N, C-alpha and C positions, 0 to 999 in steps of 0.2 A: 395485587401487585407483588411481584417476586422479591423475596428478601435475600436471595442468593447474592453473594459478593460478586463484583465484576470478575471476568476471567483474567483481565489484565487492567492494572491501574498504575498510573504515575502520580506521585505526590511531590510537588514542589521540586521537580528535578531541574538541576542546573548542570551545564557542561562547559567547562573552561579548558582552553589549551594555553597553559602559562598565563600570561596577563590578559588574554583575549577571552571574553565571555561569549559563547555562541548560543546557548540555551539559557533561558531565564525563567525560573518558577513555573515549569510546565506541570500542569495537573490535568490529567485526562483519564477516562475510563471507558471500557468497552465490555459488553456482556455477551452471553451466548446468543447466537441468532441475531446479532446486531451488527450494522455497518457504520463505523465511525469514519467519516470523510475529513481528512486533514488537508485543508486548502492553504495554498500559499504560492507566491511567485518565486522565481529564481532568487536564491540568496536568502530565502526566508528562514533557513535552518532545517528544512525537511530532511535532507540527507543525514545530517548529524543526529537527528532524532531517530531515524530509521536505524542507524548504526548503533545507537545506544540501546534501543529495544532488542536488536539482534545480537548483542553481546560483543560487538566489535569495539565499542567504547564503553567505559564504565562511568556512571554519573559522578560529577564532582561533589554534588550534594543531592539530597532528596532520596526517595525510595521508589523501587519498582515492586509491585505486588502482583501475585497470581492467586486467584481464589481467596483473597483476603490475607495471604501470607507473604511477608517480605521475601524477595528472592534476589540473588546476585548472580550475574552471568559473567564469568571470567573470560569466556571464549564464545564464539558463535556456536560451537558444539554444545555448550551448556544450555543456550537458548533453544536450540533445536531439540535437545533432549526433553525440555519441558513443554514442547509442542508449539514453539514459535517458528513459523516458516515464512521466509521473505522471498517473494517473487519479484525480480527486477524487470525493468522496462522491456527487455528483449527475451524474457522468459528464463534466462540462466540455462539454456539448453546448448547442446553441442551439435553444430550444423553437419559434421561429417559422420555422426553416429546414427544408427537406426533409432526409430522411435522406441523399440523395446529396450535397447541397450541404454539409451539416454534416460529412460524412465527408471532403470535400476542401477544407474552408475554408482559404484561403490558398494552396492548391497546385492549383487547379481545372484539370481537363483541358479543352482547347480544341480547336476545329476551324476550318477555314478557312485563310486566307492573309494574312500581314502584318498591316496595320491592320484587316483584316476578320475577325480571329479572334474567335470568340464561345465562350461556355461550352458544353461538350459534355454536355448533361443526360443523354442516353441512356447514354453511356459511364460517367458518374459513377454513375448509378443502378444500372447492372448490376454494376459492381465493388463498390459498397458493399453491395448485397443479397447478392452471393456471398460476400463476406468475412464478413458476420455469420452467414449460414447455415452457413458452414464451421465455426462454433463451436457449431452445434446449435440455433440460434435460428431455426427454420424459419417461425415466425409472421410474420416480417418478410419480405414478398415484393414490396413496392412502394416504390421509391426516392423517389417523389414524396410519400409520406406525411410529415406534419409530425412532427418529433421530439417536440413537446409532447404528441402523442397516444400516445407509448410509455410502457410501465410503467417503473418505476425500474430493474428488472433489465435490461430491454431497452436503456435508455439506457447502463447500464454496459457491456453487451455490445457496443454500437456504438462506445463509446470505446475498449474494449480491442481490438476488431477493427481499428479505425483505427490504433492504436499498433503492432500487430503488422505490419499492411500496410506501414507506412512504416519498417520495419526496426528496431523496438525490440529491444534485447538485455536490458535491465533494465526490468521493469514494476513501478512503485511504485503500489500500490493503497491509497488513503487511506480507511479505513473504508467499503469498498464495500457492505457488507451492513447498515450501521447503521440506515438508514431503510426497510429492506425487510421485507416479510412473509416467512413461511416459504418459500413456493413460489418467490418472486422471488430470495430469498437462495440457494436451492438451485441456481437457474440460474447465478448468478454463481460459486458454488463449483465448478460443473462447468466453467465457463470457465476459472477459475484452473487446474484440473487439465489442461485442454486446452493452455493456454499452457505449462505445465510439460512436457507431452509434446513440445511443439514445440521444447524446448530453451532456453526463456527463463529467465532468473533473475528470480524473483518476490519482491518484498518486500510482504508483506500486513500492513497496519497495522490493528489492530482491538482493541477491548476485550471482544469476544465470544469467550470461550474455546472454546465448542463449534464455532464456525466455524473458528477457527484449528486445532483438532485434526483437523478433517475434511480439511484440505488441506496442513498443515504438515509439513516435514521437519526444520526447525531452528527453535528458539524463543528469543527474548530478551525479558525483562521489563524495562521501563523504569520507573524510579521517581525522581522529582525530577531528571531529567536524567541519570541514571547507570544503567548495566546492573546490575540486581539479581540476575539469574540468566541463564545461557546454557546451553541443553541441547538434546538431540536427541529426536526422536519416540520415545515409549515410556519415557522416563526419569523422567517425572513424570506424576501423575494429574491429572485435571481439578480435583480439590479442592485439590491442592498448588499448581497454577498460580493458581487463584483466591485462595488465601491469600497467595501471593507478591504478586499485584497489589494486594491490599488491605493490604499491609504485615503479613502474617501473623505474623511474628516479634514485632512490636510488640504486636499484639493478644494473642498468647499470653502475653507478659509482663504485660500489663494484667490479663488474666484470672487469672493466677497471684496478682497483687497483691490483686485483689478476693477471691479464695478465701481468701487468707491473713488478710485483714481480717475476713471473715465468720467464720472459724474462731476468731478471738480475741475475737469480739463476739457470741457466742451465736447465730450464724447471721444476724445483721442486716447488710444491705448498707451500704456508705458513704453518708452523708447528703449531699444536694446542698447546697452552700454558698449 
């Protein structure tokens, strides 16, 4: 068993905005070549947690560690410089840019000399196409093609390939399959597995249990800003995970109360006030 520290770890992280507590005692870890699936319904606190990991927010209390060493991200650039890349639901790409230009936005390769240096379109296109195809997306073969003409799954592929190319160690995927059809979602899940094979630590945020179970090694369920369950692959069924996300214990208690009422009222359900 490996004794290497996790690539990324949160220890008792809280996040408050004034008197409002949004995250409570969040402790999570993810290692190299591992997919941590963070599950939760709308309003569970997933967005705040992503922004805290990505340097948009700083924890109110608790620690973030990388490779066992405490770190602090004052800005998203700090997090990116440490190898944390966040890919949002629509890939964070630019629809009116070419694939090559979007891939290198902000760090464009150039050619020429001194003040006569210009954008090297040929090099950018070749590298971008090769990077995306290395993830198995062979339909993209023209770096001049506009990003707006790509499918949702292909945009996700482009954003993930870009993050890996620029040295990401931790890949945070924010609901990458939420707006995709079955085929496109399958493409993204294959890319997640490929990133895992390459040794990246992946945090896969979703509310779709089947997608999480297809790629996940480690699972955490977030409810109202707190970890409601933390378990490994194979320890819980799909139904158990779905119940947890929906507040299964509360539902079971409510169902028991309704059954008790009906038993004492000749089978009649409670009346709506």
